[in-house]
PDB file of N, CA, C and O in Angstrom:
ATOM      1  N   MET A   1       0.826  -1.187   0.000  1.00  0.00           N
ATOM      2  CA  MET A   1       0.000   0.000   0.000  1.00  0.00           C
ATOM      3  C   MET A   1       0.875   1.257   0.000  1.00  0.00           C
ATOM      4  O   MET A   1       0.615   2.220  -0.723  1.00  0.00           O
ATOM      5  N   ARG A   2       1.903   1.217   0.822  1.00  0.00           N
ATOM      6  CA  ARG A   2       2.780   2.380   0.928  1.00  0.00           C
ATOM      7  C   ARG A   2       3.534   2.594  -0.378  1.00  0.00           C
ATOM      8  O   ARG A   2       3.732   3.738  -0.785  1.00  0.00           O
ATOM      9  N   THR A   3       3.955   1.538  -1.036  1.00  0.00           N
ATOM     10  CA  THR A   3       4.675   1.673  -2.299  1.00  0.00           C
ATOM     11  C   THR A   3       3.751   2.182  -3.399  1.00  0.00           C
ATOM     12  O   THR A   3       4.184   2.937  -4.270  1.00  0.00           O
ATOM     13  N   ASN A   4       2.486   1.780  -3.368  1.00  0.00           N
ATOM     14  CA  ASN A   4       1.534   2.287  -4.354  1.00  0.00           C
ATOM     15  C   ASN A   4       1.311   3.794  -4.180  1.00  0.00           C
ATOM     16  O   ASN A   4       1.204   4.529  -5.162  1.00  0.00           O
ATOM     17  N   LEU A   5       1.244   4.239  -2.942  1.00  0.00           N
ATOM     18  CA  LEU A   5       1.067   5.667  -2.656  1.00  0.00           C
ATOM     19  C   LEU A   5       2.310   6.448  -3.077  1.00  0.00           C
ATOM     20  O   LEU A   5       2.200   7.537  -3.641  1.00  0.00           O
ATOM     21  N   LEU A   6       3.472   5.901  -2.808  1.00  0.00           N
ATOM     22  CA  LEU A   6       4.729   6.546  -3.196  1.00  0.00           C
ATOM     23  C   LEU A   6       4.844   6.595  -4.715  1.00  0.00           C
ATOM     24  O   LEU A   6       5.272   7.608  -5.269  1.00  0.00           O
ATOM     25  N   LEU A   7       4.470   5.517  -5.391  1.00  0.00           N
ATOM     26  CA  LEU A   7       4.516   5.483  -6.843  1.00  0.00           C
ATOM     27  C   LEU A   7       3.529   6.484  -7.443  1.00  0.00           C
ATOM     28  O   LEU A   7       3.855   7.150  -8.425  1.00  0.00           O
ATOM     29  N   ALA A   8       2.349   6.600  -6.881  1.00  0.00           N
ATOM     30  CA  ALA A   8       1.350   7.557  -7.362  1.00  0.00           C
ATOM     31  C   ALA A   8       1.843   8.994  -7.157  1.00  0.00           C
ATOM     32  O   ALA A   8       1.658   9.841  -8.031  1.00  0.00           O
ATOM     33  N   ALA A   9       2.466   9.270  -6.015  1.00  0.00           N
ATOM     34  CA  ALA A   9       3.006  10.605  -5.747  1.00  0.00           C
ATOM     35  C   ALA A   9       4.135  10.923  -6.718  1.00  0.00           C
ATOM     36  O   ALA A   9       4.259  12.062  -7.168  1.00  0.00           O
ATOM     37  N   LEU A  10       4.955   9.936  -7.045  1.00  0.00           N
ATOM     38  CA  LEU A  10       6.048  10.135  -7.984  1.00  0.00           C
ATOM     39  C   LEU A  10       5.520  10.426  -9.385  1.00  0.00           C
ATOM     40  O   LEU A  10       6.044  11.300 -10.075  1.00  0.00           O
ATOM     41  N   VAL A  11       4.501   9.711  -9.804  1.00  0.00           N
ATOM     42  CA  VAL A  11       3.908   9.930 -11.122  1.00  0.00           C
ATOM     43  C   VAL A  11       3.270  11.318 -11.191  1.00  0.00           C
ATOM     44  O   VAL A  11       3.444  12.029 -12.181  1.00  0.00           O
ATOM     45  N   VAL A  12       2.546  11.703 -10.165  1.00  0.00           N
ATOM     46  CA  VAL A  12       1.925  13.025 -10.134  1.00  0.00           C
ATOM     47  C   VAL A  12       2.994  14.112 -10.136  1.00  0.00           C
ATOM     48  O   VAL A  12       2.863  15.116 -10.837  1.00  0.00           O
ATOM     49  N   GLY A  13       4.033  13.917  -9.366  1.00  0.00           N
ATOM     50  CA  GLY A  13       5.112  14.907  -9.314  1.00  0.00           C
ATOM     51  C   GLY A  13       5.810  15.059 -10.648  1.00  0.00           C
ATOM     52  O   GLY A  13       6.089  16.179 -11.077  1.00  0.00           O
ATOM     53  N   LEU A  14       6.097  13.953 -11.312  1.00  0.00           N
ATOM     54  CA  LEU A  14       6.749  14.027 -12.616  1.00  0.00           C
ATOM     55  C   LEU A  14       5.841  14.656 -13.668  1.00  0.00           C
ATOM     56  O   LEU A  14       6.312  15.404 -14.525  1.00  0.00           O
ATOM     57  N   SER A  15       4.563  14.364 -13.609  1.00  0.00           N
ATOM     58  CA  SER A  15       3.641  14.947 -14.587  1.00  0.00           C
ATOM     59  C   SER A  15       3.484  16.448 -14.359  1.00  0.00           C
ATOM     60  O   SER A  15       3.298  17.195 -15.320  1.00  0.00           O
ATOM     61  N   LEU A  16       3.552  16.900 -13.126  1.00  0.00           N
ATOM     62  CA  LEU A  16       3.477  18.343 -12.850  1.00  0.00           C
ATOM     63  C   LEU A  16       4.734  19.052 -13.323  1.00  0.00           C
ATOM     64  O   LEU A  16       4.668  20.183 -13.804  1.00  0.00           O
ATOM     65  N   MET A  17       5.878  18.394 -13.189  1.00  0.00           N
ATOM     66  CA  MET A  17       7.121  19.017 -13.643  1.00  0.00           C
ATOM     67  C   MET A  17       7.190  19.055 -15.165  1.00  0.00           C
ATOM     68  O   MET A  17       7.788  19.969 -15.733  1.00  0.00           O
ATOM     69  N   ALA A  18       6.600  18.097 -15.817  1.00  0.00           N
ATOM     70  CA  ALA A  18       6.652  18.048 -17.273  1.00  0.00           C
ATOM     71  C   ALA A  18       5.763  19.125 -17.879  1.00  0.00           C
ATOM     72  O   ALA A  18       6.121  19.685 -18.915  1.00  0.00           O
ATOM     73  N   GLY A  19       4.654  19.429 -17.294  1.00  0.00           N
ATOM     74  CA  GLY A  19       3.758  20.461 -17.795  1.00  0.00           C
ATOM     75  C   GLY A  19       2.999  20.013 -19.014  1.00  0.00           C
ATOM     76  O   GLY A  19       3.007  18.834 -19.366  1.00  0.00           O
ATOM     77  N   CYS A  20       2.335  20.967 -19.667  1.00  0.00           N
ATOM     78  CA  CYS A  20       1.489  20.645 -20.811  1.00  0.00           C
ATOM     79  C   CYS A  20       1.968  21.358 -22.059  1.00  0.00           C
ATOM     80  O   CYS A  20       1.181  21.558 -22.984  1.00  0.00           O
ATOM     81  N   ASP A  21       3.212  21.742 -22.117  1.00  0.00           N
ATOM     82  CA  ASP A  21       3.727  22.481 -23.261  1.00  0.00           C
ATOM     83  C   ASP A  21       3.904  21.543 -24.442  1.00  0.00           C
ATOM     84  O   ASP A  21       4.674  20.584 -24.378  1.00  0.00           O
ATOM     85  N   THR A  22       3.185  21.826 -25.519  1.00  0.00           N
ATOM     86  CA  THR A  22       3.301  21.015 -26.725  1.00  0.00           C
ATOM     87  C   THR A  22       3.836  21.823 -27.892  1.00  0.00           C
ATOM     88  O   THR A  22       3.850  21.339 -29.023  1.00  0.00           O
ATOM     89  N   SER A  23       4.281  23.058 -27.633  1.00  0.00           N
ATOM     90  CA  SER A  23       4.788  23.886 -28.726  1.00  0.00           C
ATOM     91  C   SER A  23       6.151  23.359 -29.174  1.00  0.00           C
ATOM     92  O   SER A  23       6.928  22.859 -28.360  1.00  0.00           O
ATOM     93  N   PRO A  24       6.431  23.471 -30.455  1.00  0.00           N
ATOM     94  CA  PRO A  24       7.728  22.989 -30.934  1.00  0.00           C
ATOM     95  C   PRO A  24       8.861  23.870 -30.442  1.00  0.00           C
ATOM     96  O   PRO A  24       8.661  25.048 -30.144  1.00  0.00           O
ATOM     97  N   ARG A  25      10.012  23.311 -30.363  1.00  0.00           N
ATOM     98  CA  ARG A  25      11.186  24.015 -29.857  1.00  0.00           C
ATOM     99  C   ARG A  25      11.649  25.103 -30.818  1.00  0.00           C
ATOM    100  O   ARG A  25      12.352  26.027 -30.408  1.00  0.00           O
ATOM    101  N   SER A  26      11.274  25.010 -32.067  1.00  0.00           N
ATOM    102  CA  SER A  26      11.738  25.980 -33.050  1.00  0.00           C
ATOM    103  C   SER A  26      11.175  27.377 -32.784  1.00  0.00           C
ATOM    104  O   SER A  26      11.807  28.360 -33.174  1.00  0.00           O
ATOM    105  N   ASP A  27      10.007  27.507 -32.131  1.00  0.00           N
ATOM    106  CA  ASP A  27       9.472  28.824 -31.796  1.00  0.00           C
ATOM    107  C   ASP A  27      10.393  29.558 -30.833  1.00  0.00           C
ATOM    108  O   ASP A  27      10.619  30.759 -30.976  1.00  0.00           O
ATOM    109  N   VAL A  28      10.917  28.843 -29.866  1.00  0.00           N
ATOM    110  CA  VAL A  28      11.825  29.451 -28.896  1.00  0.00           C
ATOM    111  C   VAL A  28      13.113  29.870 -29.582  1.00  0.00           C
ATOM    112  O   VAL A  28      13.630  30.959 -29.333  1.00  0.00           O
ATOM    113  N   ASP A  29      13.625  29.016 -30.437  1.00  0.00           N
ATOM    114  CA  ASP A  29      14.855  29.353 -31.153  1.00  0.00           C
ATOM    115  C   ASP A  29      14.653  30.552 -32.072  1.00  0.00           C
ATOM    116  O   ASP A  29      15.541  31.393 -32.212  1.00  0.00           O
ATOM    117  N   GLN A  30      13.482  30.624 -32.695  1.00  0.00           N
ATOM    118  CA  GLN A  30      13.180  31.752 -33.568  1.00  0.00           C
ATOM    119  C   GLN A  30      13.065  33.046 -32.766  1.00  0.00           C
ATOM    120  O   GLN A  30      13.523  34.098 -33.212  1.00  0.00           O
ATOM    121  N   LEU A  31      12.465  32.971 -31.604  1.00  0.00           N
ATOM    122  CA  LEU A  31      12.339  34.144 -30.740  1.00  0.00           C
ATOM    123  C   LEU A  31      13.706  34.606 -30.253  1.00  0.00           C
ATOM    124  O   LEU A  31      13.978  35.806 -30.217  1.00  0.00           O
ATOM    125  N   ARG A  32      14.554  33.677 -29.885  1.00  0.00           N
ATOM    126  CA  ARG A  32      15.892  34.053 -29.424  1.00  0.00           C
ATOM    127  C   ARG A  32      16.739  34.635 -30.545  1.00  0.00           C
ATOM    128  O   ARG A  32      17.612  35.466 -30.293  1.00  0.00           O
ATOM    129  N   ALA A  33      16.496  34.213 -31.766  1.00  0.00           N
ATOM    130  CA  ALA A  33      17.278  34.716 -32.891  1.00  0.00           C
ATOM    131  C   ALA A  33      16.968  36.178 -33.180  1.00  0.00           C
ATOM    132  O   ALA A  33      17.868  36.934 -33.547  1.00  0.00           O
ATOM    133  N   ASP A  34      15.724  36.589 -33.024  1.00  0.00           N
ATOM    134  CA  ASP A  34      15.323  37.961 -33.332  1.00  0.00           C
ATOM    135  C   ASP A  34      14.257  38.400 -32.353  1.00  0.00           C
ATOM    136  O   ASP A  34      13.064  38.324 -32.648  1.00  0.00           O
ATOM    137  N   ILE A  35      14.685  38.861 -31.182  1.00  0.00           N
ATOM    138  CA  ILE A  35      13.749  39.194 -30.112  1.00  0.00           C
ATOM    139  C   ILE A  35      12.909  40.414 -30.452  1.00  0.00           C
ATOM    140  O   ILE A  35      11.686  40.383 -30.311  1.00  0.00           O
ATOM    141  N   ALA A  36      13.542  41.474 -30.891  1.00  0.00           N
ATOM    142  CA  ALA A  36      12.830  42.722 -31.164  1.00  0.00           C
ATOM    143  C   ALA A  36      13.070  43.104 -32.620  1.00  0.00           C
ATOM    144  O   ALA A  36      13.868  43.995 -32.908  1.00  0.00           O
ATOM    145  N   ASP A  37      12.390  42.440 -33.522  1.00  0.00           N
ATOM    146  CA  ASP A  37      12.654  42.657 -34.937  1.00  0.00           C
ATOM    147  C   ASP A  37      12.154  43.991 -35.447  1.00  0.00           C
ATOM    148  O   ASP A  37      12.674  44.490 -36.446  1.00  0.00           O
ATOM    149  N   ASP A  38      11.168  44.588 -34.802  1.00  0.00           N
ATOM    150  CA  ASP A  38      10.622  45.840 -35.305  1.00  0.00           C
ATOM    151  C   ASP A  38      11.219  47.075 -34.631  1.00  0.00           C
ATOM    152  O   ASP A  38      10.867  48.193 -35.008  1.00  0.00           O
ATOM    153  N   LEU A  39      12.101  46.915 -33.657  1.00  0.00           N
ATOM    154  CA  LEU A  39      12.685  48.064 -32.975  1.00  0.00           C
ATOM    155  C   LEU A  39      13.896  48.576 -33.752  1.00  0.00           C
ATOM    156  O   LEU A  39      14.745  47.802 -34.194  1.00  0.00           O
ATOM    157  N   VAL A  40      13.954  49.903 -33.907  1.00  0.00           N
ATOM    158  CA  VAL A  40      15.075  50.534 -34.587  1.00  0.00           C
ATOM    159  C   VAL A  40      16.083  51.023 -33.555  1.00  0.00           C
ATOM    160  O   VAL A  40      17.290  50.866 -33.735  1.00  0.00           O
ATOM    161  N   THR A  41      15.585  51.614 -32.477  1.00  0.00           N
ATOM    162  CA  THR A  41      16.442  52.036 -31.375  1.00  0.00           C
ATOM    163  C   THR A  41      16.202  51.076 -30.213  1.00  0.00           C
ATOM    164  O   THR A  41      15.588  50.026 -30.402  1.00  0.00           O
ATOM    165  N   TYR A  42      16.670  51.414 -29.028  1.00  0.00           N
ATOM    166  CA  TYR A  42      16.467  50.521 -27.886  1.00  0.00           C
ATOM    167  C   TYR A  42      15.005  50.379 -27.503  1.00  0.00           C
ATOM    168  O   TYR A  42      14.617  49.364 -26.925  1.00  0.00           O
ATOM    169  N   GLY A  43      14.188  51.375 -27.812  1.00  0.00           N
ATOM    170  CA  GLY A  43      12.794  51.292 -27.379  1.00  0.00           C
ATOM    171  C   GLY A  43      11.789  51.878 -28.338  1.00  0.00           C
ATOM    172  O   GLY A  43      10.649  52.121 -27.941  1.00  0.00           O
ATOM    173  N   GLN A  44      12.162  52.122 -29.606  1.00  0.00           N
ATOM    174  CA  GLN A  44      11.228  52.756 -30.529  1.00  0.00           C
ATOM    175  C   GLN A  44      11.223  52.018 -31.869  1.00  0.00           C
ATOM    176  O   GLN A  44      12.247  51.522 -32.339  1.00  0.00           O
ATOM    177  N   THR A  45      10.043  51.966 -32.455  1.00  0.00           N
ATOM    178  CA  THR A  45       9.917  51.421 -33.798  1.00  0.00           C
ATOM    179  C   THR A  45      10.226  52.521 -34.810  1.00  0.00           C
ATOM    180  O   THR A  45      10.397  53.682 -34.438  1.00  0.00           O
ATOM    181  N   GLN A  46      10.297  52.158 -36.080  1.00  0.00           N
ATOM    182  CA  GLN A  46      10.600  53.152 -37.113  1.00  0.00           C
ATOM    183  C   GLN A  46       9.518  54.220 -37.185  1.00  0.00           C
ATOM    184  O   GLN A  46       9.831  55.394 -37.382  1.00  0.00           O
ATOM    185  N   GLY A  47       8.265  53.845 -37.030  1.00  0.00           N
ATOM    186  CA  GLY A  47       7.190  54.832 -37.038  1.00  0.00           C
ATOM    187  C   GLY A  47       7.297  55.821 -35.894  1.00  0.00           C
ATOM    188  O   GLY A  47       7.046  57.012 -36.077  1.00  0.00           O
ATOM    189  N   GLN A  48       7.667  55.340 -34.714  1.00  0.00           N
ATOM    190  CA  GLN A  48       7.825  56.235 -33.561  1.00  0.00           C
ATOM    191  C   GLN A  48       9.005  57.179 -33.760  1.00  0.00           C
ATOM    192  O   GLN A  48       8.933  58.345 -33.370  1.00  0.00           O
ATOM    193  N   VAL A  49      10.086  56.695 -34.358  1.00  0.00           N
ATOM    194  CA  VAL A  49      11.239  57.550 -34.640  1.00  0.00           C
ATOM    195  C   VAL A  49      10.853  58.631 -35.642  1.00  0.00           C
ATOM    196  O   VAL A  49      11.209  59.796 -35.466  1.00  0.00           O
ATOM    197  N   ASP A  50      10.121  58.247 -36.700  1.00  0.00           N
ATOM    198  CA  ASP A  50       9.677  59.238 -37.686  1.00  0.00           C
ATOM    199  C   ASP A  50       8.766  60.284 -37.054  1.00  0.00           C
ATOM    200  O   ASP A  50       8.890  61.471 -37.358  1.00  0.00           O
ATOM    201  N   ASN A  51       7.852  59.864 -36.179  1.00  0.00           N
ATOM    202  CA  ASN A  51       6.971  60.815 -35.493  1.00  0.00           C
ATOM    203  C   ASN A  51       7.763  61.766 -34.610  1.00  0.00           C
ATOM    204  O   ASN A  51       7.462  62.958 -34.555  1.00  0.00           O
ATOM    205  N   GLN A  52       8.773  61.247 -33.920  1.00  0.00           N
ATOM    206  CA  GLN A  52       9.583  62.101 -33.054  1.00  0.00           C
ATOM    207  C   GLN A  52      10.359  63.131 -33.877  1.00  0.00           C
ATOM    208  O   GLN A  52      10.449  64.294 -33.483  1.00  0.00           O
ATOM    209  N   ILE A  53      10.916  62.717 -35.011  1.00  0.00           N
ATOM    210  CA  ILE A  53      11.649  63.653 -35.861  1.00  0.00           C
ATOM    211  C   ILE A  53      10.713  64.728 -36.399  1.00  0.00           C
ATOM    212  O   ILE A  53      11.079  65.903 -36.440  1.00  0.00           O
ATOM    213  N   THR A  54       9.519  64.342 -36.809  1.00  0.00           N
ATOM    214  CA  THR A  54       8.550  65.310 -37.327  1.00  0.00           C
ATOM    215  C   THR A  54       8.135  66.309 -36.248  1.00  0.00           C
ATOM    216  O   THR A  54       8.087  67.513 -36.495  1.00  0.00           O
ATOM    217  N   ARG A  55       7.833  65.801 -35.044  1.00  0.00           N
ATOM    218  CA  ARG A  55       7.454  66.703 -33.950  1.00  0.00           C
ATOM    219  C   ARG A  55       8.595  67.656 -33.593  1.00  0.00           C
ATOM    220  O   ARG A  55       8.367  68.844 -33.366  1.00  0.00           O
ATOM    221  N   THR A  56       9.814  67.137 -33.543  1.00  0.00           N
ATOM    222  CA  THR A  56      10.963  67.970 -33.185  1.00  0.00           C
ATOM    223  C   THR A  56      11.185  69.051 -34.234  1.00  0.00           C
ATOM    224  O   THR A  56      11.426  70.206 -33.882  1.00  0.00           O
ATOM    225  N   SER A  57      11.107  68.702 -35.514  1.00  0.00           N
ATOM    226  CA  SER A  57      11.286  69.689 -36.588  1.00  0.00           C
ATOM    227  C   SER A  57      10.197  70.754 -36.528  1.00  0.00           C
ATOM    228  O   SER A  57      10.469  71.942 -36.700  1.00  0.00           O
ATOM    229  N   TYR A  58       8.964  70.321 -36.282  1.00  0.00           N
ATOM    230  CA  TYR A  58       7.843  71.256 -36.204  1.00  0.00           C
ATOM    231  C   TYR A  58       8.045  72.259 -35.068  1.00  0.00           C
ATOM    232  O   TYR A  58       7.863  73.462 -35.253  1.00  0.00           O
ATOM    233  N   HIS A  59       8.420  71.756 -33.900  1.00  0.00           N
ATOM    234  CA  HIS A  59       8.620  72.651 -32.757  1.00  0.00           C
ATOM    235  C   HIS A  59       9.834  73.546 -32.954  1.00  0.00           C
ATOM    236  O   HIS A  59       9.826  74.695 -32.513  1.00  0.00           O
ATOM    237  N   ASN A  60      10.869  73.046 -33.602  1.00  0.00           N
ATOM    238  CA  ASN A  60      12.037  73.888 -33.877  1.00  0.00           C
ATOM    239  C   ASN A  60      11.682  75.022 -34.835  1.00  0.00           C
ATOM    240  O   ASN A  60      12.139  76.150 -34.652  1.00  0.00           O
ATOM    241  N   MET A  61      10.871  74.734 -35.855  1.00  0.00           N
ATOM    242  CA  MET A  61      10.461  75.792 -36.784  1.00  0.00           C
ATOM    243  C   MET A  61       9.596  76.835 -36.085  1.00  0.00           C
ATOM    244  O   MET A  61       9.725  78.029 -36.354  1.00  0.00           O
ATOM    245  N   ARG A  62       8.725  76.395 -35.197  1.00  0.00           N
ATOM    246  CA  ARG A  62       7.930  77.357 -34.434  1.00  0.00           C
ATOM    247  C   ARG A  62       8.832  78.201 -33.538  1.00  0.00           C
ATOM    248  O   ARG A  62       8.594  79.396 -33.367  1.00  0.00           O
ATOM    249  N   GLY A  63       9.857  77.592 -32.972  1.00  0.00           N
ATOM    250  CA  GLY A  63      10.797  78.328 -32.136  1.00  0.00           C
ATOM    251  C   GLY A  63      11.591  79.348 -32.935  1.00  0.00           C
ATOM    252  O   GLY A  63      11.864  80.447 -32.453  1.00  0.00           O
ATOM    253  N   ILE A  64      11.964  78.979 -34.168  1.00  0.00           N
ATOM    254  CA  ILE A  64      12.685  79.928 -35.023  1.00  0.00           C
ATOM    255  C   ILE A  64      11.808  81.137 -35.316  1.00  0.00           C
ATOM    256  O   ILE A  64      12.289  82.270 -35.290  1.00  0.00           O
ATOM    257  N   ASN A  65      10.539  80.914 -35.592  1.00  0.00           N
ATOM    258  CA  ASN A  65       9.624  82.042 -35.838  1.00  0.00           C
ATOM    259  C   ASN A  65       9.511  82.925 -34.610  1.00  0.00           C
ATOM    260  O   ASN A  65       9.508  84.150 -34.735  1.00  0.00           O
ATOM    261  N   ASP A  66       9.419  82.338 -33.433  1.00  0.00           N
ATOM    262  CA  ASP A  66       9.376  83.144 -32.202  1.00  0.00           C
ATOM    263  C   ASP A  66      10.660  83.943 -32.029  1.00  0.00           C
ATOM    264  O   ASP A  66      10.620  85.115 -31.654  1.00  0.00           O
ATOM    265  N   ASP A  67      11.791  83.317 -32.299  1.00  0.00           N
ATOM    266  CA  ASP A  67      13.075  84.012 -32.162  1.00  0.00           C
ATOM    267  C   ASP A  67      13.186  85.173 -33.142  1.00  0.00           C
ATOM    268  O   ASP A  67      13.664  86.248 -32.781  1.00  0.00           O
ATOM    269  N   LEU A  68      12.748  84.962 -34.379  1.00  0.00           N
ATOM    270  CA  LEU A  68      12.786  86.051 -35.358  1.00  0.00           C
ATOM    271  C   LEU A  68      11.883  87.200 -34.940  1.00  0.00           C
ATOM    272  O   LEU A  68      12.238  88.366 -35.108  1.00  0.00           O
ATOM    273  N   MET A  69      10.724  86.876 -34.400  1.00  0.00           N
ATOM    274  CA  MET A  69       9.825  87.930 -33.927  1.00  0.00           C
ATOM    275  C   MET A  69      10.492  88.741 -32.810  1.00  0.00           C
ATOM    276  O   MET A  69      10.336  89.961 -32.751  1.00  0.00           O
ATOM    277  N   ARG A  70      11.220  88.077 -31.942  1.00  0.00           N
ATOM    278  CA  ARG A  70      11.906  88.800 -30.860  1.00  0.00           C
ATOM    279  C   ARG A  70      13.058  89.635 -31.402  1.00  0.00           C
ATOM    280  O   ARG A  70      13.262  90.767 -30.962  1.00  0.00           O
ATOM    281  N   ILE A  71      13.815  89.090 -32.354  1.00  0.00           N
ATOM    282  CA  ILE A  71      14.945  89.833 -32.926  1.00  0.00           C
ATOM    283  C   ILE A  71      14.455  91.084 -33.642  1.00  0.00           C
ATOM    284  O   ILE A  71      15.069  92.145 -33.524  1.00  0.00           O
ATOM    285  N   LEU A  72      13.365  90.974 -34.378  1.00  0.00           N
ATOM    286  CA  LEU A  72      12.828  92.113 -35.120  1.00  0.00           C
ATOM    287  C   LEU A  72      11.922  93.002 -34.276  1.00  0.00           C
ATOM    288  O   LEU A  72      11.323  93.949 -34.784  1.00  0.00           O
ATOM    289  N   LEU A  73      11.826  92.695 -32.995  1.00  0.00           N
ATOM    290  CA  LEU A  73      11.029  93.461 -32.039  1.00  0.00           C
ATOM    291  C   LEU A  73       9.559  93.530 -32.446  1.00  0.00           C
ATOM    292  O   LEU A  73       8.919  94.571 -32.301  1.00  0.00           O
ATOM    293  N   LEU A  74       9.035  92.436 -32.948  1.00  0.00           N
ATOM    294  CA  LEU A  74       7.640  92.389 -33.358  1.00  0.00           C
ATOM    295  C   LEU A  74       6.788  91.542 -32.425  1.00  0.00           C
ATOM    296  O   LEU A  74       5.617  91.292 -32.712  1.00  0.00           O
ATOM    297  N   ASP A  75       7.349  91.109 -31.333  1.00  0.00           N
ATOM    298  CA  ASP A  75       6.617  90.191 -30.459  1.00  0.00           C
ATOM    299  C   ASP A  75       5.762  90.910 -29.425  1.00  0.00           C
ATOM    300  O   ASP A  75       4.843  90.303 -28.875  1.00  0.00           O
ATOM    301  N   ARG A  76       6.035  92.192 -29.138  1.00  0.00           N
ATOM    302  CA  ARG A  76       5.231  92.926 -28.159  1.00  0.00           C
ATOM    303  C   ARG A  76       5.345  94.423 -28.454  1.00  0.00           C
ATOM    304  O   ARG A  76       6.263  94.844 -29.157  1.00  0.00           O
ATOM    305  N   PRO A  77       4.451  95.203 -27.940  1.00  0.00           N
ATOM    306  CA  PRO A  77       4.517  96.645 -28.189  1.00  0.00           C
ATOM    307  C   PRO A  77       5.739  97.276 -27.507  1.00  0.00           C
ATOM    308  O   PRO A  77       6.311  96.723 -26.567  1.00  0.00           O
ATOM    309  N   SER A  78       6.100  98.407 -28.001  1.00  0.00           N
ATOM    310  CA  SER A  78       7.244  99.125 -27.461  1.00  0.00           C
ATOM    311  C   SER A  78       6.959  99.592 -26.032  1.00  0.00           C
ATOM    312  O   SER A  78       5.821  99.913 -25.691  1.00  0.00           O
ATOM    313  N   ARG A  79       7.979  99.626 -25.222  1.00  0.00           N
ATOM    314  CA  ARG A  79       7.818 100.068 -23.836  1.00  0.00           C
ATOM    315  C   ARG A  79       8.464 101.436 -23.609  1.00  0.00           C
ATOM    316  O   ARG A  79       8.813 101.803 -22.488  1.00  0.00           O
ATOM    317  N   SER A  80       8.609 102.168 -24.699  1.00  0.00           N
ATOM    318  CA  SER A  80       9.261 103.483 -24.585  1.00  0.00           C
ATOM    319  C   SER A  80       8.395 104.467 -23.823  1.00  0.00           C
ATOM    320  O   SER A  80       8.914 105.323 -23.107  1.00  0.00           O
ATOM    321  N   SER A  81       7.105 104.360 -23.965  1.00  0.00           N
ATOM    322  CA  SER A  81       6.208 105.305 -23.341  1.00  0.00           C
ATOM    323  C   SER A  81       5.176 104.552 -22.530  1.00  0.00           C
ATOM    324  O   SER A  81       4.832 103.409 -22.831  1.00  0.00           O
ATOM    325  N   TYR A  82       4.686 105.223 -21.488  1.00  0.00           N
ATOM    326  CA  TYR A  82       3.636 104.612 -20.676  1.00  0.00           C
ATOM    327  C   TYR A  82       2.280 104.705 -21.331  1.00  0.00           C
ATOM    328  O   TYR A  82       1.364 103.956 -20.991  1.00  0.00           O
ATOM    329  N   TYR A  83       2.148 105.638 -22.286  1.00  0.00           N
ATOM    330  CA  TYR A  83       0.866 105.879 -22.931  1.00  0.00           C
ATOM    331  C   TYR A  83       0.831 105.178 -24.284  1.00  0.00           C
ATOM    332  O   TYR A  83       1.820 105.196 -25.016  1.00  0.00           O
ATOM    333  N   PRO A  84      -0.273 104.573 -24.614  1.00  0.00           N
ATOM    334  CA  PRO A  84      -0.347 103.902 -25.926  1.00  0.00           C
ATOM    335  C   PRO A  84      -0.317 104.898 -27.071  1.00  0.00           C
ATOM    336  O   PRO A  84      -0.898 105.980 -26.981  1.00  0.00           O
ATOM    337  N   VAL A  85       0.355 104.533 -28.134  1.00  0.00           N
ATOM    338  CA  VAL A  85       0.430 105.390 -29.319  1.00  0.00           C
ATOM    339  C   VAL A  85      -0.771 105.094 -30.189  1.00  0.00           C
ATOM    340  O   VAL A  85      -1.064 103.939 -30.495  1.00  0.00           O
ATOM    341  N   GLU A  86      -1.477 106.173 -30.593  1.00  0.00           N
ATOM    342  CA  GLU A  86      -2.676 105.971 -31.393  1.00  0.00           C
ATOM    343  C   GLU A  86      -2.532 106.593 -32.739  1.00  0.00           C
ATOM    344  O   GLU A  86      -3.452 106.521 -33.555  1.00  0.00           O
TER     345      GLU A  86
END
């Protein structure tokens, strides 16, 4: 009786360790060969990189326009007088 219980526990233990994985081993090898195939940088895809470049260029151009307005003194009214010029 004791050996039957020990044998049953051994069979159950081995079956739990084996698990139910039936996937072929080639999927794991394929994943290890190319883990992040769509990433261009450490954390961005090509589309995200293109979006970042577009946003950066857009904001830089807006900044250039603001800078030119300040250089040409067109960004605010003159402070030479306290009274508005009409």
